[in-house]
PQR file with spaces between the fields and no chain letter, atoms N, CA, C, O and H, PARSE charges and radii, in Angstrom:
ATOM       1  N    GLU     1     101.334   57.882   94.797 -0.4000 1.5000
ATOM       2  CA   GLU     1     101.855   58.025   95.838 -0.0000 2.0000
ATOM       3  C    GLU     1     103.025   57.261   96.314  0.5500 1.7000
ATOM       4  O    GLU     1     103.667   57.603   97.307 -0.5500 1.4000
ATOM       5  N    ALA     2     103.249   56.402   95.723 -0.4000 1.5000
ATOM       6  CA   ALA     2     104.405   55.273   96.117 -0.0000 2.0000
ATOM       7  C    ALA     2     106.139   55.800   95.789  0.5500 1.7000
ATOM       8  O    ALA     2     107.138   55.186   96.164 -0.5500 1.4000
ATOM       9  H    ALA     2     102.727   56.124   94.916  0.4000 1.0000
ATOM      10  N    MET     3     106.122   56.791   95.180 -0.4000 1.5000
ATOM      11  CA   MET     3     107.187   57.408   95.007 -0.0000 2.0000
ATOM      12  C    MET     3     107.466   58.859   95.508  0.5500 1.7000
ATOM      13  O    MET     3     108.351   59.695   95.321 -0.5500 1.4000
ATOM      14  H    MET     3     105.311   57.290   94.876  0.4000 1.0000
ATOM      15  N    GLU     4     106.461   58.791   96.136 -0.4000 1.5000
ATOM      16  CA   GLU     4     106.323   60.212   97.356 -0.0000 2.0000
ATOM      17  C    GLU     4     107.400   60.834   97.990  0.5500 1.7000
ATOM      18  O    GLU     4     107.573   62.052   97.949 -0.5500 1.4000
ATOM      19  H    GLU     4     105.743   58.113   96.288  0.4000 1.0000
ATOM      20  N    GLU     5     108.121   60.063   98.565 -0.4000 1.5000
ATOM      21  CA   GLU     5     109.423   60.354   99.150 -0.0000 2.0000
ATOM      22  C    GLU     5     110.128   60.632   98.518  0.5500 1.7000
ATOM      23  O    GLU     5     110.429   61.822   98.610 -0.5500 1.4000
ATOM      24  H    GLU     5     107.980   59.074   98.598  0.4000 1.0000
ATOM      25  N    LEU     6     110.872   59.825   97.484 -0.4000 1.5000
ATOM      26  CA   LEU     6     111.911   60.270   96.584 -0.0000 2.0000
ATOM      27  C    LEU     6     111.486   61.496   95.845  0.5500 1.7000
ATOM      28  O    LEU     6     112.422   62.285   95.714 -0.5500 1.4000
ATOM      29  H    LEU     6     110.628   58.858   97.409  0.4000 1.0000
ATOM      30  N    ILE     7     110.230   61.941   95.264 -0.4000 1.5000
ATOM      31  CA   ILE     7     109.785   62.962   94.649 -0.0000 2.0000
ATOM      32  C    ILE     7     109.936   64.153   95.762  0.5500 1.7000
ATOM      33  O    ILE     7     110.769   65.047   95.611 -0.5500 1.4000
ATOM      34  H    ILE     7     109.469   61.300   95.371  0.4000 1.0000
ATOM      35  N    VAL     8     109.187   64.100   96.730 -0.4000 1.5000
ATOM      36  CA   VAL     8     109.664   65.262   97.535 -0.0000 2.0000
ATOM      37  C    VAL     8     110.922   65.614   98.292  0.5500 1.7000
ATOM      38  O    VAL     8     111.348   66.758   98.450 -0.5500 1.4000
ATOM      39  H    VAL     8     108.510   63.374   96.853  0.4000 1.0000
ATOM      40  N    GLY     9     111.434   64.569   98.714 -0.4000 1.5000
ATOM      41  CA   GLY     9     112.899   64.404   99.224 -0.0000 2.0000
ATOM      42  C    GLY     9     113.574   65.328   97.843  0.5500 1.7000
ATOM      43  O    GLY     9     113.988   66.423   98.225 -0.5500 1.4000
ATOM      44  H    GLY     9     111.089   63.640   98.586  0.4000 1.0000
ATOM      45  N    THR    10     113.739   65.109   96.465 -0.4000 1.5000
ATOM      46  CA   THR    10     114.345   65.771   95.505 -0.0000 2.0000
ATOM      47  C    THR    10     113.814   67.244   94.977  0.5500 1.7000
ATOM      48  O    THR    10     114.467   68.000   94.258 -0.5500 1.4000
ATOM      49  H    THR    10     113.403   64.220   96.154  0.4000 1.0000
ATOM      50  N    VAL    11     112.760   67.435   95.384 -0.4000 1.5000
ATOM      51  CA   VAL    11     112.382   68.689   94.635 -0.0000 2.0000
ATOM      52  C    VAL    11     112.767   69.757   96.098  0.5500 1.7000
ATOM      53  O    VAL    11     113.226   70.879   95.882 -0.5500 1.4000
ATOM      54  H    VAL    11     112.230   66.821   95.968  0.4000 1.0000
ATOM      55  N    LYS    12     112.540   69.298   97.482 -0.4000 1.5000
ATOM      56  CA   LYS    12     113.187   69.711   98.639 -0.0000 2.0000
ATOM      57  C    LYS    12     114.456   70.100   98.445  0.5500 1.7000
ATOM      58  O    LYS    12     114.711   71.300   98.554 -0.5500 1.4000
ATOM      59  H    LYS    12     112.167   68.387   97.658  0.4000 1.0000
ATOM      60  N    LYS    13     115.357   69.287   98.163 -0.4000 1.5000
ATOM      61  CA   LYS    13     116.554   69.557   97.918 -0.0000 2.0000
ATOM      62  C    LYS    13     117.130   70.368   96.859  0.5500 1.7000
ATOM      63  O    LYS    13     118.270   70.822   96.961 -0.5500 1.4000
ATOM      64  H    LYS    13     115.150   68.313   98.074  0.4000 1.0000
ATOM      65  N    THR    14     116.347   70.583   95.786 -0.4000 1.5000
ATOM      66  CA   THR    14     116.656   71.320   94.464 -0.0000 2.0000
ATOM      67  C    THR    14     116.091   72.492   95.101  0.5500 1.7000
ATOM      68  O    THR    14     116.859   73.416   95.365 -0.5500 1.4000
ATOM      69  H    THR    14     115.421   70.215   95.703  0.4000 1.0000
ATOM      70  N    ALA    15     114.964   72.582   95.363 -0.4000 1.5000
ATOM      71  CA   ALA    15     114.575   73.784   95.690 -0.0000 2.0000
ATOM      72  C    ALA    15     115.513   74.985   96.554  0.5500 1.7000
ATOM      73  O    ALA    15     115.800   76.123   96.183 -0.5500 1.4000
ATOM      74  H    ALA    15     114.340   71.831   95.149  0.4000 1.0000
ATOM      75  N    ARG    16     115.819   74.379   97.656 -0.4000 1.5000
ATOM      76  CA   ARG    16     116.677   74.730   98.608 -0.0000 2.0000
ATOM      77  C    ARG    16     118.115   75.037   97.919  0.5500 1.7000
ATOM      78  O    ARG    16     118.858   75.933   98.317 -0.5500 1.4000
ATOM      79  H    ARG    16     115.586   73.454   97.958  0.4000 1.0000
ATOM      80  N    LYS    17     118.380   74.249   96.929 -0.4000 1.5000
ATOM      81  CA   LYS    17     119.761   74.389   96.535 -0.0000 2.0000
ATOM      82  C    LYS    17     119.927   75.842   95.512  0.5500 1.7000
ATOM      83  O    LYS    17     120.923   76.557   95.402 -0.5500 1.4000
ATOM      84  H    LYS    17     117.776   73.521   96.606  0.4000 1.0000
ATOM      85  N    HIS    18     118.610   75.977   94.845 -0.4000 1.5000
ATOM      86  CA   HIS    18     118.259   76.980   93.741 -0.0000 2.0000
ATOM      87  C    HIS    18     117.854   78.111   94.446  0.5500 1.7000
ATOM      88  O    HIS    18     118.193   79.178   93.935 -0.5500 1.4000
ATOM      89  H    HIS    18     117.801   75.396   94.935  0.4000 1.0000
ATOM      90  N    VAL    19     116.968   78.185   95.893 -0.4000 1.5000
ATOM      91  CA   VAL    19     116.500   79.435   96.017 -0.0000 2.0000
ATOM      92  C    VAL    19     117.461   80.668   97.107  0.5500 1.7000
ATOM      93  O    VAL    19     118.331   80.192   97.837 -0.5500 1.4000
ATOM      94  H    VAL    19     116.692   77.318   96.309  0.4000 1.0000
ATOM      95  N    MET    20     117.252   81.961   97.120 -0.4000 1.5000
ATOM      96  CA   MET    20     118.206   82.912   97.511 -0.0000 2.0000
ATOM      97  C    MET    20     118.103   82.507   98.999  0.5500 1.7000
ATOM      98  O    MET    20     117.149   81.973   99.564 -0.5500 1.4000
ATOM      99  H    MET    20     116.546   82.348   96.527  0.4000 1.0000
ATOM     100  N    GLN    21     119.405   82.913   99.553 -0.4000 1.5000
ATOM     101  CA   GLN    21     120.019   82.436  100.861 -0.0000 2.0000
ATOM     102  C    GLN    21     118.713   82.991  101.805  0.5500 1.7000
ATOM     103  O    GLN    21     118.312   82.324  102.759 -0.5500 1.4000
ATOM     104  H    GLN    21     120.181   83.347   99.094  0.4000 1.0000
ATOM     105  N    ALA    22     118.203   84.072  101.486 -0.4000 1.5000
ATOM     106  CA   ALA    22     117.080   84.757  102.430 -0.0000 2.0000
ATOM     107  C    ALA    22     115.664   83.970  102.564  0.5500 1.7000
ATOM     108  O    ALA    22     114.835   84.087  103.467 -0.5500 1.4000
ATOM     109  H    ALA    22     118.528   84.614  100.711  0.4000 1.0000
ATOM     110  N    TYR    23     115.612   83.035  101.276 -0.4000 1.5000
ATOM     111  CA   TYR    23     114.475   82.468  101.428 -0.0000 2.0000
ATOM     112  C    TYR    23     114.416   81.074  101.913  0.5500 1.7000
ATOM     113  O    TYR    23     113.399   80.385  101.999 -0.5500 1.4000
ATOM     114  H    TYR    23     116.286   82.940  100.543  0.4000 1.0000
ATOM     115  N    ARG    24     115.698   80.718  102.240 -0.4000 1.5000
ATOM     116  CA   ARG    24     115.814   79.007  102.225 -0.0000 2.0000
ATOM     117  C    ARG    24     114.928   78.422  103.086  0.5500 1.7000
ATOM     118  O    ARG    24     114.312   77.409  102.753 -0.5500 1.4000
ATOM     119  H    ARG    24     116.524   81.277  102.171  0.4000 1.0000
ATOM     120  N    ASP    25     114.736   79.153  104.590 -0.4000 1.5000
ATOM     121  CA   ASP    25     114.427   78.390  106.089 -0.0000 2.0000
ATOM     122  C    ASP    25     112.925   78.978  106.056  0.5500 1.7000
ATOM     123  O    ASP    25     112.299   78.783  107.098 -0.5500 1.4000
ATOM     124  H    ASP    25     115.236   79.976  104.860  0.4000 1.0000
ATOM     125  N    ARG    26     112.005   79.907  104.670 -0.4000 1.5000
ATOM     126  CA   ARG    26     111.159   80.376  104.557 -0.0000 2.0000
ATOM     127  C    ARG    26     109.799   79.508  104.120  0.5500 1.7000
ATOM     128  O    ARG    26     108.649   79.948  104.152 -0.5500 1.4000
ATOM     129  H    ARG    26     112.514   80.065  103.824  0.4000 1.0000
ATOM     130  N    PHE    27     110.217   78.135  103.696 -0.4000 1.5000
ATOM     131  CA   PHE    27     109.085   77.249  102.854 -0.0000 2.0000
ATOM     132  C    PHE    27     109.485   75.656  103.321  0.5500 1.7000
ATOM     133  O    PHE    27     110.538   75.305  103.853 -0.5500 1.4000
ATOM     134  H    PHE    27     111.151   77.778  103.670  0.4000 1.0000
ATOM     135  N    ASP    28     108.369   74.839  102.973 -0.4000 1.5000
ATOM     136  CA   ASP    28     108.539   73.844  102.577 -0.0000 2.0000
ATOM     137  C    ASP    28     108.038   72.982  101.369  0.5500 1.7000
ATOM     138  O    ASP    28     107.364   73.449  100.451 -0.5500 1.4000
ATOM     139  H    ASP    28     107.513   75.124  102.540  0.4000 1.0000
ATOM     140  N    VAL    29     108.340   71.993  101.439 -0.4000 1.5000
ATOM     141  CA   VAL    29     107.706   71.325  100.356 -0.0000 2.0000
ATOM     142  C    VAL    29     107.425   69.935  100.857  0.5500 1.7000
ATOM     143  O    VAL    29     108.164   69.045  101.278 -0.5500 1.4000
ATOM     144  H    VAL    29     108.888   71.613  102.185  0.4000 1.0000
ATOM     145  N    VAL    30     105.736   70.056  100.627 -0.4000 1.5000
ATOM     146  CA   VAL    30     105.021   68.836  101.309 -0.0000 2.0000
ATOM     147  C    VAL    30     104.349   68.003  100.137  0.5500 1.7000
ATOM     148  O    VAL    30     104.369   68.515   99.018 -0.5500 1.4000
ATOM     149  H    VAL    30     105.136   70.779  100.285  0.4000 1.0000
ATOM     150  N    ALA    31     103.889   67.038  100.268 -0.4000 1.5000
ATOM     151  CA   ALA    31     103.266   66.101   98.947 -0.0000 2.0000
ATOM     152  C    ALA    31     101.672   66.660   99.566  0.5500 1.7000
ATOM     153  O    ALA    31     101.228   66.981  100.669 -0.5500 1.4000
ATOM     154  H    ALA    31     103.873   66.622  101.177  0.4000 1.0000
ATOM     155  N    ALA    32     101.086   66.550   98.017 -0.4000 1.5000
ATOM     156  CA   ALA    32      99.622   67.211   98.175 -0.0000 2.0000
ATOM     157  C    ALA    32      98.721   66.274   99.176  0.5500 1.7000
ATOM     158  O    ALA    32      99.005   65.111   99.463 -0.5500 1.4000
ATOM     159  H    ALA    32     101.446   66.289   97.122  0.4000 1.0000
ATOM     160  N    LYS    33      98.025   66.717   99.466 -0.4000 1.5000
ATOM     161  CA   LYS    33      97.139   65.773  100.036 -0.0000 2.0000
ATOM     162  C    LYS    33      95.920   64.897   99.476  0.5500 1.7000
ATOM     163  O    LYS    33      95.227   64.059  100.051 -0.5500 1.4000
ATOM     164  H    LYS    33      97.794   67.662   99.232  0.4000 1.0000
ATOM     165  N    LEU    34      95.892   65.391   98.108 -0.4000 1.5000
ATOM     166  CA   LEU    34      94.886   65.008   97.410 -0.0000 2.0000
ATOM     167  C    LEU    34      95.598   63.571   96.416  0.5500 1.7000
ATOM     168  O    LEU    34      94.921   62.805   95.730 -0.5500 1.4000
ATOM     169  H    LEU    34      96.455   66.072   97.641  0.4000 1.0000
ATOM     170  N    GLY    35      97.153   63.512   96.601 -0.4000 1.5000
ATOM     171  CA   GLY    35      97.434   61.921   96.454 -0.0000 2.0000
ATOM     172  C    GLY    35      97.537   61.911   94.527  0.5500 1.7000
ATOM     173  O    GLY    35      97.913   62.701   93.661 -0.5500 1.4000
ATOM     174  H    GLY    35      97.704   64.133   97.158  0.4000 1.0000
ATOM     175  N    ASP    36      97.044   60.730   94.570 -0.4000 1.5000
ATOM     176  CA   ASP    36      97.094   60.581   92.886 -0.0000 2.0000
ATOM     177  C    ASP    36      95.835   60.821   92.258  0.5500 1.7000
ATOM     178  O    ASP    36      95.542   60.446   91.122 -0.5500 1.4000
ATOM     179  H    ASP    36      96.739   60.088   95.274  0.4000 1.0000
ATOM     180  N    ASP    37      94.986   61.560   93.162 -0.4000 1.5000
ATOM     181  CA   ASP    37      93.628   62.393   92.242 -0.0000 2.0000
ATOM     182  C    ASP    37      94.000   63.472   92.374  0.5500 1.7000
ATOM     183  O    ASP    37      92.981   64.163   92.355 -0.5500 1.4000
ATOM     184  H    ASP    37      95.224   61.865   94.084  0.4000 1.0000
ATOM     185  N    ALA    38      95.338   64.452   92.576 -0.4000 1.5000
ATOM     186  CA   ALA    38      95.354   65.773   92.194 -0.0000 2.0000
ATOM     187  C    ALA    38      95.188   66.141   90.848  0.5500 1.7000
ATOM     188  O    ALA    38      94.738   67.230   90.492 -0.5500 1.4000
ATOM     189  H    ALA    38      96.165   63.890   92.592  0.4000 1.0000
ATOM     190  N    SER    39      95.588   65.145   90.021 -0.4000 1.5000
ATOM     191  CA   SER    39      95.881   65.821   88.390 -0.0000 2.0000
ATOM     192  C    SER    39      94.234   65.218   87.763  0.5500 1.7000
ATOM     193  O    SER    39      94.171   65.768   86.663 -0.5500 1.4000
ATOM     194  H    SER    39      95.954   64.260   90.311  0.4000 1.0000
ATOM     195  N    VAL    40      93.291   64.615   87.888 -0.4000 1.5000
ATOM     196  CA   VAL    40      91.977   64.329   87.675 -0.0000 2.0000
ATOM     197  C    VAL    40      91.256   65.510   88.218  0.5500 1.7000
ATOM     198  O    VAL    40      90.661   66.141   87.345 -0.5500 1.4000
ATOM     199  H    VAL    40      93.342   64.169   88.782  0.4000 1.0000
ATOM     200  N    LEU    41      91.113   66.136   89.826 -0.4000 1.5000
ATOM     201  CA   LEU    41      90.307   67.216   90.777 -0.0000 2.0000
ATOM     202  C    LEU    41      90.977   68.069   89.579  0.5500 1.7000
ATOM     203  O    LEU    41      90.169   68.160   88.655 -0.5500 1.4000
ATOM     204  H    LEU    41      91.597   65.623   90.535  0.4000 1.0000
ATOM     205  N    GLY    42      92.002   68.618   89.344 -0.4000 1.5000
ATOM     206  CA   GLY    42      92.523   69.767   88.768 -0.0000 2.0000
ATOM     207  C    GLY    42      91.873   69.879   87.425  0.5500 1.7000
ATOM     208  O    GLY    42      91.316   70.951   87.190 -0.5500 1.4000
ATOM     209  H    GLY    42      92.659   68.545   90.095  0.4000 1.0000
ATOM     210  N    ALA    43      91.853   69.007   86.560 -0.4000 1.5000
ATOM     211  CA   ALA    43      91.511   69.193   85.419 -0.0000 2.0000
ATOM     212  C    ALA    43      89.749   69.432   85.455  0.5500 1.7000
ATOM     213  O    ALA    43      89.176   70.271   84.760 -0.5500 1.4000
ATOM     214  H    ALA    43      92.306   68.136   86.751  0.4000 1.0000
ATOM     215  N    ALA    44      89.151   68.616   86.301 -0.4000 1.5000
ATOM     216  CA   ALA    44      87.644   68.613   86.519 -0.0000 2.0000
ATOM     217  C    ALA    44      87.478   70.262   87.170  0.5500 1.7000
ATOM     218  O    ALA    44      86.388   70.819   87.292 -0.5500 1.4000
ATOM     219  H    ALA    44      89.616   67.935   86.866  0.4000 1.0000
ATOM     220  N    ALA    45      88.495   70.732   87.456 -0.4000 1.5000
ATOM     221  CA   ALA    45      88.042   72.228   88.210 -0.0000 2.0000
ATOM     222  C    ALA    45      88.063   72.999   86.974  0.5500 1.7000
ATOM     223  O    ALA    45      87.167   73.741   86.572 -0.5500 1.4000
ATOM     224  H    ALA    45      89.381   70.279   87.356  0.4000 1.0000
ATOM     225  N    TRP    46      89.007   72.784   86.498 -0.4000 1.5000
ATOM     226  CA   TRP    46      89.416   73.520   85.108 -0.0000 2.0000
ATOM     227  C    TRP    46      88.392   73.525   84.307  0.5500 1.7000
ATOM     228  O    TRP    46      87.907   74.614   84.003 -0.5500 1.4000
ATOM     229  H    TRP    46      89.735   72.181   86.824  0.4000 1.0000
ATOM     230  N    VAL    47      87.893   72.442   83.843 -0.4000 1.5000
ATOM     231  CA   VAL    47      86.557   72.248   83.027 -0.0000 2.0000
ATOM     232  C    VAL    47      85.289   73.105   83.645  0.5500 1.7000
ATOM     233  O    VAL    47      84.597   73.803   82.903 -0.5500 1.4000
ATOM     234  H    VAL    47      88.287   71.557   84.091  0.4000 1.0000
ATOM     235  N    ARG    48      85.049   73.003   85.000 -0.4000 1.5000
ATOM     236  CA   ARG    48      83.875   73.377   85.696 -0.0000 2.0000
ATOM     237  C    ARG    48      84.183   75.248   85.641  0.5500 1.7000
ATOM     238  O    ARG    48      83.287   76.091   85.702 -0.5500 1.4000
ATOM     239  H    ARG    48      85.612   72.437   85.602  0.4000 1.0000
ATOM     240  N    GLN    49      85.342   75.473   85.542 -0.4000 1.5000
ATOM     241  CA   GLN    49      85.596   76.874   85.548 -0.0000 2.0000
ATOM     242  C    GLN    49      85.478   77.346   84.098  0.5500 1.7000
ATOM     243  O    GLN    49      84.782   78.334   83.862 -0.5500 1.4000
ATOM     244  H    GLN    49      86.069   74.789   85.493  0.4000 1.0000
ATOM     245  N    SER    50      86.183   76.635   83.003 -0.4000 1.5000
ATOM     246  CA   SER    50      85.992   77.150   81.732 -0.0000 2.0000
ATOM     247  C    SER    50      84.648   77.452   81.573  0.5500 1.7000
ATOM     248  O    SER    50      84.169   78.569   81.376 -0.5500 1.4000
ATOM     249  H    SER    50      86.749   75.833   83.194  0.4000 1.0000
ATOM     250  N    VAL    51      83.769   75.846   81.717 -0.4000 1.5000
ATOM     251  CA   VAL    51      82.313   76.048   81.262 -0.0000 2.0000
ATOM     252  C    VAL    51      81.526   77.428   81.783  0.5500 1.7000
ATOM     253  O    VAL    51      80.886   78.214   81.084 -0.5500 1.4000
ATOM     254  H    VAL    51      84.158   74.939   81.877  0.4000 1.0000
ATOM     255  N    SER    52      81.773   77.485   83.265 -0.4000 1.5000
ATOM     256  CA   SER    52      81.249   78.634   83.534 -0.0000 2.0000
ATOM     257  C    SER    52      81.440   80.080   83.239  0.5500 1.7000
ATOM     258  O    SER    52      80.664   80.964   83.602 -0.5500 1.4000
ATOM     259  H    SER    52      82.293   76.847   83.833  0.4000 1.0000
ATOM     260  N    LYS    53      82.500   80.250   82.573 -0.4000 1.5000
ATOM     261  CA   LYS    53      82.868   81.422   81.824 -0.0000 2.0000
ATOM     262  C    LYS    53      82.234   81.677   80.495  0.5500 1.7000
ATOM     263  O    LYS    53      82.412   82.671   79.791 -0.5500 1.4000
ATOM     264  H    LYS    53      83.130   79.532   82.278  0.4000 1.0000
ATOM     265  N    GLN    54      81.571   80.783   80.280 -0.4000 1.5000
ATOM     266  CA   GLN    54      80.523   80.659   78.662 -0.0000 2.0000
ATOM     267  C    GLN    54      79.572   81.338   78.926  0.5500 1.7000
ATOM     268  O    GLN    54      78.672   81.488   78.100 -0.5500 1.4000
ATOM     269  H    GLN    54      81.426   79.976   80.852  0.4000 1.0000
């Protein structure tokens, strides 16, 4: 979360630079609400889904 502004700003700038003109004003880049826990929660969800398929 400490570098949130830098990362989000950089991604926004890069996305707007590379996206087709027709779509430039149709999206926004925002920080995930999960913050630093996003990777752990994502991994847990993946494990749960993988185990339930077996």
